[in-house]
N, C-alpha and C positions, 0 to 999 in steps of 0.2 A: 849853203854853208853846212858843214857836217855838224854833228852834235859836239865833237870835241873842240871844234873850231868855235862854236857858238859858246860853249863852256869857258874857253880861254877870253872869248870877247867881252863876256859879261863879267868875269872875274876882274878884268882889266878896268872896265867901266865902273864896276863897283868900287874898286880901290881909288879911282878918280874922284868918284861922287862922294865917298865917305870923308874926303877931306874938307867939304863944306855941307854936307846934308848928314843926318841922321834920322833913323828910324826908330819911334817909341810905340810901347804898347799902349792901348787905352781901355782902363777899366771903369765900371760903374763908379762914378764918385772919387775917382782918382783925381791926381793932381791936372792930368791933362783932359779929362773930362769935359769940364766946363769951357776949357780953350778950345776943344774939339766942337763942342756943340755952337760955339760962337762962329767958328770957322765955316762950318756946313750952314749956318744960318745966313751966312753973308756970301758964299760961293753962288755963282750963276749958272751953274751946269746941271745940277739936278734939283729937283723940287725937295726942300728940307721935309716936308710933311711926309713925304714917302721914305726918306732916310730914316726920320724920327720913328716912324711905325716899325721899321726893321729893326732898330737897336733895342727895342723893346723885347725882341724874341731872343732874350739871352738866356741860354738853358745850362750853361755852366759857369757858375760865378768865379771860378779859379782860372778862368781863360779869357783873354782878351776880347772885347766887342769891336776891336778894330785896331788899326795900326795909322800913325801919322808921321808924315815926312816934315822935319824940321830944319830950316836953313841955318845959315851962320849967324843971322840976327835973331834967332830963337823963335822965329814965326813958323807957323804951321803953313805948309804950302801943298800939302796933298794928304789925302785919307784914303784908306781901303778897309770896309766894313768885313766883318767875319762873324758867321754864326757857328760856333761849336757846338757838337752834340755828341753824347756817348750812344753807340748802338750796339746791341747784342744781337750774336748770330752763332748759332751751334755753341750757346753756353760760352761765348769768349766775348770780350767788350773790345770795341774798337771806337776810336776817335774820328768824327768826321768834321770838316770844316768848310763851309759854303762862302764864297767870296762874293761880295756885293757893293754896290756905290763906290765905285773906283773913281775918285776925284784927285785930279792934279792941276795945278796952276799952269797955263799955257807954257811959261818960261822955264817950267821944271819937267815938263812931259818927257823929256829925252830920258830922264832919270827914273820914270814911273815904275821900272823893274825892282827898283829898291824895296817898294813896298812889299814885293813877293818873298824876297830873301830870307824872311824869318820864317816861312813857311815850308820852303820847296826840299828841305832835307829832311823834314819831320816825317815819320812813318805813320802817315795819317792819310786818309782819304780825302783829296780836296775836289770841290765842285765849283764850277762857275757856270751858272745856269743862264744868266742874262749879260754875258759879255757884249761889248759892240765890237763891230767889226775890226775895229783899229786895235784891239786887245787880244784877238783871236790868236793872230801870229805870235805875238809875244808869249802866249801861253804855251803854244805848241813848242816854242824854242826852249821852254823849260818842262818838256815831256808831258804836258797836258794831251790827251787823246780828244780828238772830236768824235763825239758820239750823237746820233740822231735821237731826237726826242719827238713825241707826237703829242698833239693836243686835239682832242675829239670833242665836238660839241653835239649833243643830240636834242630833237624835239619831241617830246611825249605829251599830247594833249588826250585828255581822258574825257571822253562823251558818256560815259557810264559807270556805275558803281559796280566793283567786284563784290560779289557776294562770297560769303565762305572763305574770306581771306584769313588764312592762319597765322598770319604775321603781325606783329605790333613793334612800334618804335618807343622804346624807353630813353628817356632823357634824365631822369632822376639821377644824381650823383651817387648816392648811397648805393643804388641797386646796381648801377654801372659799375662800381668799385669791387662789389660783392662777386660779380658774374665774370668778369674778365680776366683773362690770364697775367701774369707776372710782367711778361714783355708788353702788352697792351696797357696795363695798369701804370707802367712807366711813362710811356707816351701819353695816356690820358692826363696824369699829374702835370707833366711839363706844359700841357696846353690848357690844363684847367682855368686859369686867370685870363687867358688871351680869348679874344672875341670870336671865337670859331664856335660853328654847331658840332657838338660832341653827343652822339648817341649810338644806341645799339639797336640792332634789329632781332628780335626773338621770335621763336615759334611757340603759339599758344599751347600747343600739344606737348611739344617737347622742349621745354625752355634751358636744357642743358647746352644747348648750342646757340651762338651768337654770333653776329656780324658787327664789328666796331668801326665805326666811320668817324673821320674829321671832316668838316666841309664848311664852306662859307658861301652866303646868299649874296650875290651881287646883282647889279644892274648893268647890262651890256646893250647899249642902243634901244634903251627902255624897256628891255625885257629881263624878267627876274631868271637868274642863272645860278643853280646850284653847283659850285665847283668841288667835286669829290676829290680832296686832297690824300686822305688815307683811308683804305679799306682793309680790313685784315684778312678777309678771304675773297680775292677778285673773282675767282673762278666760281665760287657758290653765289656770289651777286650776281654775276652773269646769268646763272642757270636759272635763277628764280627772278630775274628781271621783271617778268610779266606780273608778278604778285608785289614785287618790292615798290615799283614805280607808283602804284595806287597809294600806299601809305605815306611815302614821301611827298607826292602832289599835295596830299590832303594836309599834311602836317606842316610844310613849307611854303605852299602856295606859289609853286614854280611850274613852269612847264618846258624849261630847259636844264640840261644837266652837262657838265664838262668833266674831263679827266686828263691830265698828264701822264702819259706812260712812256716807257722805252721800247717794249716789245709787245708785239699784238696779244702773245700769250698773257699778259698781265692786265689787258684791258678789261674794266668791269663792265663796259657799255656794249652791249650785242652789236654784231657785224651787220645784221639785216635791217637796221632801223632805216626807213626810207628818208626822212628828214634828218639828214645827218652830215657834218662836214668835219675832216680831219686835216690839219694843218701839220707841216713838219719844220723843224729847226735844228740847228747843232748846237750842242752845249759842250763844255770843257770838263774833263774829268782826269784828275791824276791818282794813281793807286788805287783804281777800282778794285773791290774784293771779289775774287773769282767765286763762281756760282752763288751769287747772291743778287737778289733783283734789286736794281737801282729804284729810288723813289725821290719824292720832292719834299719829304718831312725835312723840318729843320732848314729851311732854304728861303731864299728871298721870293721864290715862286708862291709861297704862302703869304698872301696879303689881301 
């Protein structure tokens, strides 16, 4: 089916569906919020605890944390979560929206596309990093592009202590906020109250430079893993990996590190680590900015 035929098909389907279905925005503490929570607690498709954790990742209060589908009896029959964020590149602000937790009652799934309608014509970057296979085709019909994402995990055991390590980890909030630039400060403030590790790596001799990191310590198959979600300078981190890993291992008591990245040039983990594994998956993105590195900040992959 061509794009023009797709557009005509969905326009006709939309007109038919809107005779008995409507889409409403859900804001924190709005009239639909408690109804939405009740619906999500009682649906059987996704674990509510996982969805609830993502609903707390709301970064712009004047944008909805999701959309609900309402039937002719005013009952909620579907939900699609959204994580909106403001990103700054080259002194210009852009709006991003990450789609997650798409839940629709079986008898209404033919109209799942309605939940997308408030978003597709907005001039914002849309991401879907965890779509089920059945949704990928639908997203492509709305001009989302499939892009390959990589997930790398490495093992780094330390059997000796590195002497004369010039780098330290700083976790004190006041020190971090004084040190980092405005762009990183905005990210830090957005994640300040969320349960992630936030720290900077600085040089004892030249403390004018830093690398800002957001990470999460998790257990996978009984092993402690530090997921590196944001690194302000991937290239510098990789170049100094031999020194950084010692202070990180000591601070967080881990032996495994992982990172999501889209292009090898933006991987912060070295390529020559013997005990490492890289997996690939496809994600969907619409209106990706040119010459801007994609990352997973403000998304459902940070959990």
